[in-house]
N, C-alpha and C positions, 0 to 999 in steps of 0.2 A: 432382580432389582437392578435398575439403571442408576449410575452415578451421573448427575447432571451438574455441570459447572456453569455458573453465571457470574457476571460482574462486568465492570467497565472494560472498554477496549484497552489493551496494553497491560492488563493485570496478569496475563500468562495462562489463560484458559486452555489454549492449544498446547503449549509446552507441558503443562501439568497433566492435561488429558492424555497425552502420549505416554508420559511416565507412568500414570496409573494403569493404562492398558498394558504396558510392558510388564509391570510388577504383578498384575492380577490375571493376565491372560484374556482380558476382556477385549472386545472389538471397540475401536475408537472412531467416533464420527465428530466432525466439526461442521455445524450447520452452514457456516459461511462457505466452507470448501465444497459441500454437497451442492449448494446453490451455484457456485462458480463453475463447477464441473458440468452442470446441466444447462446453465443459462448465460454464462459469460461473466465478465468482471463485475463485481458489485458496484464499483464506481460508475460503470456504464449503465447498469440497471437504474441506479439513482438518477443519472443524467438524462437518460432517454425515456424512462417510464415512471420515475418518481419513487419516493420512499414508500408510498402506499403499496405499490406493486411488489416492492422488495419484501415488505412485511407479509404480504399474501403468500409469497414464495416460501418465506420462513415457516409459516403455519403449515403449508403443504408438507414440508420436510419433517416438521415436528409430528404431524399425524402419522407419517410413515415410521419414524424412529420410535415413537411412543408405543407402537404395537409390538416391538421387539423387546427382548429381555437380556440382561447381562451386558449392557453396553456402557461405555463412557461417552457422554455427549457434551462437547464443548459448544456452548451457545454463543450466538452473536450478542453484542452488548445490549441491544434493544429488544431482544426476543422476549424476555419475560415481562415486558411492559404490556403485553397483550394477555389478558386473563385466560383466554381460551388456550393459549400455549401452556400456561402453568398447570391448568387442570389436566391437560393431556400428559404432560411430563410427570406429574405427581402420581398418576395411576400406577405406574410400574417403576417409579424412581424417587430418589431423594435429591433435593436441590441444595447445592453448596454454593453460597455466595463467597467468592474470592474477593476479599477487600484489600485495597491498597490506598495509600495516601495520595493526595493530589500531586505532590512533588514527585513521587515514584511514577505515577501514571504519565505525568507531563514529560518526564525524562524519556520514557519508553515510546511515547507516540509522536513526539516532536519531529522526528526524522522520517516518519511514515507518511508519504504523500498520497497513499491510496485510500485513506479513510474519508469517505464522502461527508460525514457529518462534521468533520474538522476543517473542511475547505471554507475558510472564512477570511480571506485576505490578510493573513498574518496574525489573526487574533485567536490562535490555537489555545492559548492559556485561558482566555475568557470563555471560549466555547466549551472547552473541556470542563471548566468549573461549573458552567451552567448545566451541562449534562450530568455531572457528578452529583450536584445538588438535587436535581430532579429525579435521578434514577436510584440513588442510594436508599431512600425509604421504600421503594418498590422491591429492590433486591432483598432488603432486610425482611420485608413482610412475606415474601414467597419462600425464603430460604428455610430449609430444615436445619441447616448448620451454617455458621459464619466462620470463615477461616481467614485470618490476617496473613498477608503475604509479604509485607515489608521486611526487608533484611533476611528473607528466607530464599533458599534455592528451590528450583522446581522439584527436585527430589524430596526436600523437606516438606513442602506443601503437599505433594502427592502422598507421602507417608502419613501425614496428618489426616488427610481426607480418607484414605483407606482405613485407618483406625476408626474414624468416626462412622464410616459406612458399615463396618463390620461390628460396630458397637463395643469395641475394645476399650 
């Protein structure tokens, strides 16, 4: 069974995914890192080829990872918006929606210039709010479990997800 982490950019999917892998001995994959390693920077993919091409690359990575077992998979923020990805991930995995407040997310992503969907001439808060409003219902619908991350360390969130995954 795979542990699949979804949620908004800045929620800590990568940090928590690494912690879960360390604590459980599972292999960790971050879909954005796999894409970057194979195709270059995500911001360049968006700029030169568009979001649709990036989403196609995400699905290619999901198809590959979904065939494996015993992984921790940190997904890109928009990956679960595509139903095909969710169907693939659920075959051998449980999806955990890592939820954080708008304020927490804004604090974490404000300084990150590499996020292509937030490049909007200084309107980061507005764009983040739009994405959060649009994506949260999808995250909630696809999730097997919802884990709140506000005021928790990566270790605390990882421990909670491990307990839920093991049914403890």
